[in-house]
C-alpha positions as a printed Julia matrix, in Angstrom:
62×3 Matrix{Float64}:
  0.0    0.0     0.0
  2.86   2.4     0.8
  4.44   1.7    -2.59
  1.17   2.49   -4.36
  0.77   5.75   -2.46
  4.38   6.65   -3.27
  3.81   6.04   -6.97
  0.62   8.12   -6.96
  2.31  10.98   -5.1
  5.24  10.9    -7.52
  2.92  11.05  -10.51
  1.03  13.99   -9.03
  4.25  15.89   -8.3
  5.55  15.42  -11.85
  2.29  16.46  -13.54
  2.76  20.28  -13.29
  6.19  20.07  -14.95
  4.94  18.03  -17.91
  1.94  20.33  -18.41
  4.21  23.36  -18.34
  6.53  21.84  -20.95
  3.59  21.1   -23.26
  2.33  24.65  -22.9
  5.52  26.19  -24.26
  5.28  24.41  -27.58
  1.66  25.37  -28.24
  2.07  29.16  -28.05
  4.99  29.59  -30.47
  7.82  29.18  -27.98
 10.21  26.34  -27.36
 13.33  25.55  -25.38
 15.42  26.88  -28.29
 13.7   30.28  -28.26
 10.57  31.83  -29.7
  9.51  30.89  -33.23
 10.29  33.72  -35.65
 10.26  34.33  -39.4
 13.79  33.61  -40.58
 15.18  34.85  -43.91
 17.66  32.17  -44.98
 20.75  32.85  -47.15
 19.21  31.03  -50.16
 16.33  33.57  -50.24
 13.65  31.45  -48.61
 11.66  32.33  -45.49
 10.88  29.83  -42.78
  9.17  29.93  -39.37
 11.59  28.41  -36.84
 13.14  28.94  -33.39
 15.76  31.69  -33.07
 18.55  29.22  -32.31
 17.98  27.29  -35.56
 17.87  30.52  -37.54
 21.2   31.61  -36.09
 22.76  28.21  -36.82
 21.55  28.46  -40.44
 23.1   31.96  -40.82
 19.63  33.41  -41.27
 18.45  36.98  -40.63
 15.54  37.72  -38.3
 13.97  40.73  -36.63
 12.25  40.54  -33.25
């Protein structure tokens, strides 16, 4: 019984962290920065996180 209560308590304590992580991806933000319109060197535009735009040598304006 104590093991079952421990598992339930652990699941309840981890729930707010997983819900928070899911919330970041739904509103245009991620762990690599906010999603922005990136102008890539080959002339194309793409909607991606800031970090990926910088790694691709793209230009963006916030």
